[in-house]
N, C-alpha and C positions, 0 to 999 in steps of 0.2 A: 429128365430135361438136362441135367448137369453133363451127362455123357454127350448128348447132342452138343452142348456148348463147347465142350473140350474138343470134339472133333471139327467143329467149325473153326475153334481157334488154331489148331494145328494146320488145318488147309489154308487158312489165312496166312501163318507164318511161311508156310510152304511157297503160296502164290508170291508173297513180297520177295522171298529169296530168289525164285526163279525170275521174276520181273528185274530184280537188281543184277542177276547174272546175265540176262538177256540186253540190258541197257549198256553194261561193259563190254560185252561181245559186239555190240552193234556199233559201240565208239570205235573200237579197233577195226571193225569192218569198213566203218565210214572213212577211216584214215587209208584204208586199202591195205593194212598190214596184217599179218599173222603175229598172235602173241605167242612167243616160243615158250612162255610158262604155262600155257593152258592147251595148246595145239594139239590135235590128234595126229596119228600117223598120216591119215588122209589129206589133212591140211598141209602137212609138211611136205607131202609129194606134189603139191602144185608148185613148189619153188624149183627153180632150175639148179640142176644137180642133185636133187635131193630123191632118193628112191626109197623103195620099201625098207633095205636093210639100214640105211643111214637115219632115215625117220625113226625107226625103232631104236637105234642107238642114242638119238637126241633124247628120246622120252626116258629110255633107261638112265641116261647120264643124269637127266632131271630128277628122276625119282631117287636115285642114290646120293646125288650131291646137293639136292635143294634147288630152288628156283634160281633162274639166272638173274644176275643184278644189271647186267649189262648186255647188249646184244653180241658184242664180240666174244663174249664167254662161250658162245656156242661153238667156237673154234676148238674148245677143250673136248669136244666130241670127236672120237675117232672116224676118220673120213671127212671131217669138215675141216678144210684148211683155208688159206688166204683167198684161194680162187674162188671157192664156192662161196665163202663170206662175201667177197666183192660183188659176186652175182646176185646175192640175196639181201644184203644189209638195209637196202631201202624199202624192202618189203616185209621186214620183220619189227617186232617191238617186244620190250619186256612188260608193257603194261603201261598204264598212266601215272603210276607213282615214281617209277624209276626209268630212265631210256638210257 
Protein backbone atom coordinates (compact mmCIF):
# COMPACT_ATOMS: atom_id res chain seq x y z
CA UNK A 1 0.00 0.00 0.00
CA UNK A 2 2.89 2.37 0.70
CA UNK A 3 4.13 2.12 -2.89
CA UNK A 4 0.65 2.95 -4.13
CA UNK A 5 0.49 6.06 -1.91
CA UNK A 6 3.87 7.24 -3.20
CA UNK A 7 2.69 6.87 -6.78
CA UNK A 8 -0.52 8.75 -6.02
CA UNK A 9 1.51 11.46 -4.30
CA UNK A 10 3.83 11.84 -7.26
CA UNK A 11 0.89 11.97 -9.64
CA UNK A 12 -0.77 14.61 -7.48
CA UNK A 13 2.37 16.78 -7.44
CA UNK A 14 2.71 16.45 -11.23
CA UNK A 15 -0.95 17.33 -11.71
CA UNK A 16 -0.59 20.46 -9.58
CA UNK A 17 2.57 21.46 -11.45
CA UNK A 18 0.97 21.10 -14.87
CA UNK A 19 -2.18 22.87 -13.73
CA UNK A 20 -0.08 25.80 -12.48
CA UNK A 21 1.85 25.88 -15.74
CA UNK A 22 -1.39 25.82 -17.70
CA UNK A 23 -2.83 28.70 -15.68
CA UNK A 24 0.30 30.80 -16.28
CA UNK A 25 0.27 30.06 -20.00
CA UNK A 26 -3.43 30.82 -20.25
CA UNK A 27 -2.92 34.16 -18.49
CA UNK A 28 -0.39 35.20 -21.11
CA UNK A 29 -2.62 33.85 -23.88
CA UNK A 30 -5.57 35.77 -22.47
CA UNK A 31 -3.52 38.94 -22.84
CA UNK A 32 -2.86 37.84 -26.40
CA UNK A 33 0.88 37.95 -25.76
CA UNK A 34 3.69 35.47 -26.22
CA UNK A 35 6.00 35.00 -23.27
CA UNK A 36 9.49 35.30 -24.74
CA UNK A 37 10.91 33.45 -21.73
CA UNK A 38 8.93 30.29 -22.45
CA UNK A 39 7.94 30.49 -26.13
CA UNK A 40 8.79 27.73 -28.55
CA UNK A 41 10.21 28.31 -32.02
CA UNK A 42 6.75 27.72 -33.46
CA UNK A 43 5.24 30.40 -31.21
CA UNK A 44 7.96 32.91 -32.14
CA UNK A 45 7.27 32.30 -35.82
CA UNK A 46 3.73 33.61 -35.40
CA UNK A 47 5.23 37.07 -34.87
CA UNK A 48 5.76 39.40 -37.84
CA UNK A 49 9.35 39.28 -39.06
CA UNK A 50 10.34 36.20 -37.03
CA UNK A 51 11.18 33.15 -39.11
CA UNK A 52 12.69 29.81 -38.22
CA UNK A 53 16.28 31.10 -37.99
CA UNK A 54 15.56 34.10 -35.78
CA UNK A 55 13.20 32.07 -33.62
CA UNK A 56 16.00 29.60 -32.91
CA UNK A 57 18.46 32.44 -32.25
CA UNK A 58 16.09 33.89 -29.64
CA UNK A 59 15.84 30.51 -27.92
CA UNK A 60 19.61 30.02 -28.08
CA UNK A 61 20.18 33.50 -26.67
CA UNK A 62 17.71 32.82 -23.84
CA UNK A 63 19.36 29.50 -23.00
CA UNK A 64 22.86 31.02 -23.02
CA UNK A 65 22.13 34.30 -21.23
CA UNK A 66 19.16 33.48 -19.03
CA UNK A 67 15.63 34.79 -19.02
CA UNK A 68 14.75 38.16 -20.48
CA UNK A 69 14.02 40.75 -17.80
CA UNK A 70 12.35 43.20 -20.20
CA UNK A 71 10.83 42.74 -23.63
CA UNK A 72 13.30 45.09 -25.32
CA UNK A 73 16.16 42.75 -24.36
CA UNK A 74 15.03 40.55 -27.25
CA UNK A 75 16.88 43.08 -29.44
CA UNK A 76 20.13 41.59 -28.07
CA UNK A 77 19.40 38.62 -30.33
CA UNK A 78 21.17 38.75 -33.70
CA UNK A 79 18.61 39.62 -36.34
CA UNK A 80 16.12 41.32 -34.02
CA UNK A 81 16.59 45.03 -34.45
CA UNK A 82 14.44 48.06 -33.79
CA UNK A 83 12.18 47.43 -36.79
CA UNK A 84 11.24 43.89 -35.78
CA UNK A 85 10.93 44.91 -32.14
CA UNK A 86 8.54 47.73 -33.04
CA UNK A 87 6.41 45.22 -34.98
CA UNK A 88 6.19 42.72 -32.11
CA UNK A 89 6.52 44.72 -28.88
CA UNK A 90 2.77 44.79 -28.22
CA UNK A 91 2.51 41.04 -28.77
CA UNK A 92 5.24 39.87 -26.37
CA UNK A 93 5.77 39.72 -22.63
CA UNK A 94 8.40 38.44 -20.21
CA UNK A 95 5.73 37.07 -17.88
CA UNK A 96 3.66 38.33 -15.02
CA UNK A 97 6.46 39.22 -12.59
CA UNK A 98 8.50 41.54 -14.83
CA UNK A 99 7.42 43.55 -17.90
